[in-house]
C-alpha positions as CSV (number, residue, x, y, z in Angstrom):
1,M,56.2,-8.8,36.6
2,D,57.0,-12.2,35.2
3,S,56.1,-13.2,31.6
4,H,53.1,-15.3,32.8
5,S,51.7,-12.3,34.8
6,S,52.2,-10.0,31.8
7,E,50.4,-12.5,29.6
8,R,47.5,-12.8,32.0
9,S,47.2,-9.0,32.2
10,Q,47.1,-8.7,28.4
11,Q,44.4,-11.4,28.3
12,H,42.2,-9.5,30.7
13,A,42.8,-6.0,29.2
14,R,39.5,-4.4,28.4
15,H,39.1,-3.0,24.9
16,L,36.4,-0.4,24.7
17,E,35.4,-0.2,21.0
18,P,32.9,2.4,19.7
19,R,31.1,-0.3,17.7
20,H,30.4,-2.2,20.9
21,L,29.1,0.9,22.7
22,E,26.9,1.7,19.7
23,L,25.4,-1.8,19.8
24,L,24.6,-1.5,23.5
25,R,23.1,1.9,23.0
26,E,20.8,0.5,20.2
27,I,19.7,-2.4,22.5
28,A,18.9,0.0,25.3
29,A,16.9,2.3,22.9
30,R,15.1,-0.4,20.8
31,G,14.6,-3.1,23.4
32,T,15.3,-6.2,21.5
33,L,18.0,-7.7,19.3
34,A,15.4,-8.3,16.6
35,A,14.5,-4.6,16.5
36,V,18.2,-3.6,16.3
37,A,18.8,-6.1,13.5
38,K,15.9,-4.7,11.5
39,A,17.0,-1.1,12.0
40,T,20.7,-1.8,11.1
41,H,20.0,-4.3,8.3
42,R,21.9,-7.1,10.1
43,T,20.9,-10.6,11.3
44,P,20.2,-11.3,15.0
45,S,22.9,-14.0,14.9
46,A,25.5,-11.5,13.7
47,L,24.6,-9.2,16.5
48,S,24.8,-12.0,19.0
49,Q,28.3,-12.8,17.8
50,Q,29.2,-9.1,18.2
51,L,27.9,-9.2,21.8
52,R,30.0,-12.3,22.5
53,T,33.1,-10.5,21.1
54,A,32.3,-7.4,23.2
55,E,32.0,-9.4,26.3
56,R,35.3,-11.1,25.6
57,D,37.0,-7.9,24.8
58,L,35.6,-6.1,27.9
59,A,35.8,-9.1,30.2
60,V,32.4,-8.4,31.6
61,K,28.9,-9.8,31.1
62,L,26.8,-7.3,29.0
63,V,23.5,-9.1,28.5
64,E,21.4,-11.7,30.2
65,P,18.4,-13.8,29.1
66,D,15.0,-12.1,29.2
67,S,11.5,-12.9,28.1
68,R,12.0,-10.8,25.0
69,G,15.4,-12.3,24.2
70,V,18.1,-10.5,26.1
71,R,18.4,-7.4,28.4
72,L,21.4,-5.4,29.4
73,T,23.1,-6.2,32.6
74,P,24.0,-3.3,35.0
75,A,27.5,-3.2,33.3
76,G,25.9,-3.2,29.9
77,Q,23.5,-0.4,30.9
78,L,26.3,1.7,32.3
79,L,28.2,1.4,29.0
80,A,25.0,2.1,26.9
81,E,24.4,5.3,28.9
82,G,28.0,6.5,28.2
83,A,27.9,5.7,24.5
84,D,26.5,9.0,23.4
85,E,29.4,10.9,25.0
86,V,32.0,8.7,23.4
87,I,30.4,8.5,20.0
88,S,29.7,12.2,20.0
89,S,33.3,13.0,20.8
90,L,34.4,10.9,17.8
91,A,31.8,12.6,15.6
92,R,33.2,16.0,16.6
93,V,36.7,15.0,15.6
94,Q,35.4,13.7,12.3
95,A,33.5,17.0,11.8
96,R,36.7,19.0,12.4
97,L,38.5,16.8,9.9
98,D,35.7,17.4,7.3
99,A,35.8,21.1,7.9
100,S,39.6,21.2,7.4
101,T,39.5,19.2,4.2
102,G,36.7,20.9,2.4
103,E,33.0,21.5,2.2
104,P,30.5,19.4,4.2
105,R,29.5,16.2,2.3
106,G,27.7,13.0,2.6
107,S,24.1,11.8,2.9
108,V,21.7,13.3,5.5
109,S,18.5,11.5,6.3
110,I,15.5,13.5,7.2
111,G,12.1,12.3,8.5
112,T,9.4,14.9,8.5
113,L,5.7,15.5,9.2
114,P,4.2,16.3,5.8
115,S,2.9,19.8,6.5
116,A,6.3,21.1,7.7
117,G,8.2,19.3,5.0
118,Q,5.9,20.9,2.4
119,V,7.2,24.4,3.2
120,L,10.8,23.6,4.3
121,L,12.1,20.9,2.0
122,P,11.6,22.4,-1.5
123,Q,13.8,25.4,-0.4
124,L,16.3,23.1,1.2
125,L,16.6,21.0,-1.9
126,R,17.3,24.2,-3.9
127,R,20.0,25.3,-1.5
128,L,21.8,22.0,-1.6
129,R,21.6,21.5,-5.3
130,D,25.2,22.4,-6.0
131,T,26.7,21.0,-2.8
132,A,28.3,17.7,-1.8
133,I,25.3,17.0,0.5
134,T,22.6,14.6,-0.6
135,L,19.3,13.9,1.2
136,T,17.2,10.9,1.9
137,L,13.6,11.7,2.9
138,D,10.8,10.0,4.8
139,D,7.4,11.4,5.9
140,F,5.1,10.4,8.7
141,D,2.1,11.9,10.5
142,I,2.3,10.7,14.1
143,A,1.5,11.7,17.7
144,E,3.7,14.3,19.3
145,A,5.2,11.8,21.8
146,D,6.4,9.5,18.9
147,F,8.7,11.9,17.2
148,A,11.7,11.2,19.5
149,A,11.7,7.5,18.6
150,R,12.1,8.4,14.9
151,A,15.4,10.1,15.7
152,L,16.8,6.6,16.2
153,D,16.6,6.1,12.4
154,A,17.1,9.6,10.9
155,D,19.8,12.2,11.2
156,I,17.1,15.0,11.5
157,V,13.5,14.6,12.4
158,I,11.3,17.6,11.6
159,S,8.6,17.5,14.4
160,H,6.2,19.9,15.9
161,S,4.7,20.8,19.3
162,I,1.9,23.0,20.5
163,S,2.4,22.3,24.2
164,G,5.9,23.6,24.4
165,R,9.2,24.3,22.7
166,V,10.2,20.6,22.5
167,P,7.9,17.7,21.6
168,R,7.1,15.5,24.6
169,G,9.8,12.8,25.1
170,A,12.5,14.6,23.0
171,E,14.2,16.4,25.9
172,G,17.3,14.2,25.6
173,L,17.9,15.1,21.9
174,I,19.5,18.1,20.3
175,N,16.4,20.2,19.4
176,T,16.4,23.3,17.2
177,V,13.3,25.4,16.7
178,L,13.1,26.1,13.0
179,T,10.0,28.3,13.0
180,R,6.8,29.2,14.9
181,E,3.7,28.8,12.8
182,P,0.2,30.1,13.5
183,I,-2.6,27.5,13.4
184,D,-5.8,29.1,11.9
185,V,-9.4,28.1,11.9
186,V,-10.6,26.8,8.5
187,L,-14.3,27.1,7.7
188,P,-16.7,27.2,4.7
189,V,-16.7,30.5,2.9
190,E,-20.5,30.8,3.5
191,H,-20.1,30.1,7.2
192,A,-21.5,32.7,9.5
193,L,-18.1,33.1,11.2
194,A,-16.4,33.8,7.8
195,T,-17.3,37.5,8.0
196,K,-15.1,38.0,11.1
197,A,-11.5,39.0,10.7
198,E,-10.5,36.9,13.6
199,L,-12.1,34.4,15.9
200,T,-12.2,33.8,19.7
201,P,-12.8,30.6,21.7
202,H,-16.4,31.8,22.4
203,D,-17.0,32.2,18.7
204,V,-16.0,28.6,17.8
205,V,-16.8,26.5,20.9
206,D,-20.4,25.6,20.0
207,H,-19.7,24.7,16.3
208,D,-19.1,21.1,15.0
209,W,-15.4,20.4,14.5
210,V,-13.4,18.1,12.2
211,G,-10.5,17.3,14.6
212,V,-7.3,15.3,14.7
213,P,-6.7,12.0,16.7
214,E,-6.1,12.3,20.4
215,G,-2.5,12.9,21.2
216,Y,-1.8,14.8,18.0
217,P,-0.5,18.3,18.6
218,F,-3.4,20.2,17.0
219,D,-5.8,18.6,19.4
220,A,-4.3,20.7,22.2
221,I,-6.1,23.8,20.8
222,P,-9.7,22.6,21.2
223,V,-8.7,21.1,24.5
224,A,-7.5,24.5,25.6
225,I,-10.8,26.0,24.4
226,E,-12.8,23.5,26.4
227,Q,-10.8,24.3,29.5
228,L,-11.2,28.0,29.0
229,I,-14.9,28.0,28.3
230,G,-15.9,25.1,30.5
231,R,-17.8,23.0,28.0
232,P,-16.8,20.4,25.4
233,V,-16.1,20.9,21.7
234,H,-18.1,18.5,19.6
235,R,-15.8,16.7,17.2
236,T,-17.8,15.1,14.4
237,L,-14.7,13.4,12.9
238,R,-11.0,12.9,13.7
239,L,-8.6,12.8,10.8
240,R,-4.8,12.9,10.2
241,D,-4.6,14.3,6.7
242,N,-4.8,18.1,6.4
243,H,-6.0,18.0,2.8
244,L,-8.8,15.6,3.6
245,L,-9.8,17.7,6.6
246,E,-10.0,20.8,4.4
247,S,-12.1,19.1,1.8
248,L,-14.6,17.9,4.5
249,V,-14.8,21.3,6.0
250,G,-15.6,22.6,2.6
251,A,-18.4,20.0,2.4
252,G,-19.9,21.3,5.6
253,A,-18.7,18.6,8.1
254,G,-17.6,21.3,10.6
255,I,-14.8,23.7,11.2
256,G,-11.2,22.7,11.7
257,L,-7.6,23.8,12.2
258,L,-4.9,24.2,9.6
259,P,-1.3,25.5,9.7
260,R,-0.9,28.9,8.0
261,F,2.4,28.4,6.1
262,S,1.5,25.2,4.3
263,T,-2.2,25.9,3.6
264,R,-3.4,27.4,0.3
265,P,-7.1,27.5,0.9
266,A,-9.1,25.7,-1.8
267,P,-12.2,27.4,-3.3
268,G,-15.0,27.2,-0.8
269,V,-13.0,27.6,2.4
270,V,-11.3,30.4,4.3
271,L,-8.8,30.7,7.1
272,R,-9.2,33.0,10.1
273,P,-6.8,33.6,12.9
274,L,-7.7,32.3,16.4
275,V,-7.1,34.7,19.3
276,G,-7.6,34.4,23.0
277,V,-5.9,31.0,23.3
278,S,-2.5,29.7,22.3
279,A,-2.8,28.7,18.6
280,S,0.6,28.2,17.1
281,R,3.1,25.4,16.8
282,S,6.9,25.1,17.1
283,I,8.4,23.2,14.2
284,V,11.5,21.6,15.7
285,A,14.4,19.7,14.3
286,L,15.5,16.7,16.5
287,S,18.8,14.9,16.3
288,R,20.7,12.4,18.4
289,P,23.8,14.2,19.8
290,D,26.3,12.1,17.8
291,R,24.4,12.5,14.5
292,Y,24.2,16.3,15.1
293,E,28.0,16.5,15.4
294,R,28.3,15.6,11.7
295,L,29.2,18.7,9.8
296,A,26.7,17.9,7.0
297,V,23.9,17.4,9.6
298,R,24.6,20.7,11.3
299,T,24.8,22.5,7.9
300,V,21.4,21.2,6.9
301,T,20.0,22.2,10.2
302,E,21.3,25.7,9.8
303,H,19.7,25.9,6.4
304,L,16.4,24.8,7.9
305,V,16.6,27.5,10.6
306,S,17.3,30.1,7.9
307,I,14.3,28.9,5.8
308,G,12.1,28.9,8.9
309,A,13.1,32.5,9.7
310,G,12.2,33.5,6.2
311,L,8.7,32.0,6.5
312,M,8.0,33.9,9.7
313,A,9.2,37.1,8.1
314,G,7.1,36.5,4.9
315,Y,4.0,36.0,7.0
316,S,4.9,38.8,9.5
317,V,4.9,36.3,12.4
318,Q,6.7,37.3,15.6
319,H,9.1,35.1,17.5
320,G,7.7,33.9,20.8
């Protein structure tokens, strides 16, 4: 090979850099450069410059104009789909290095639904107090199908599902069941059903309900009652906040559903188990594969599993 051929070969060599793969993955996941810029605290112009550098390094077109700005070309999509594998491999090597040089360390970001965070996070903070791991926390109450998207921005998302082991849409993430929590009926202490030790779908179907928005996991329980009995449940109100729901139940607005572990019934209301229909939720930790490879993230997840097991043992709840 002459010197000119060698020079041309070097000019067209493709340099596959992890930062380029990560950018393509973010575009695929978030849809627009503006969304990626907001999430990564960078400017769209800086990202555009990185894309141009990536196209030059890889000698292939990665994006093309689109009504929303840009979209990935077939080559860009191929690289985006392979990004998890490459980035996860690098994270595994980093995790082995961390393990060989000392204790897990660094910041771990957690996003959680409030009712699960209420029973898991205080114990987690106590366990991490004298370690080199720090936490950043966020809370949100969202529909089941929206939890997976939150894993784009947090190392661990504490989610829940009543319909299955994994929240809808989270099948491609690392998912770890932390605990299985019964969902009980909450009703005024003077309610006629309060004298019963446990309640059945036939007991509760004809009473007014204070429910949750459609698409929220707890709504699956009255839906299952409707399907079993063959007539609708009357929801007088739909609310997101458990404490507000409890206060309105105490005021006589209807009966409702509350999670057993995080509910300390206020004066004027009682909880009763619901039998004859599935009435429990899986509390699940979700992580992107590359984030889960971090030793600190896996360590925090293991603590959460241990705390969740302790909750089930304390309330004599069986795995299932």
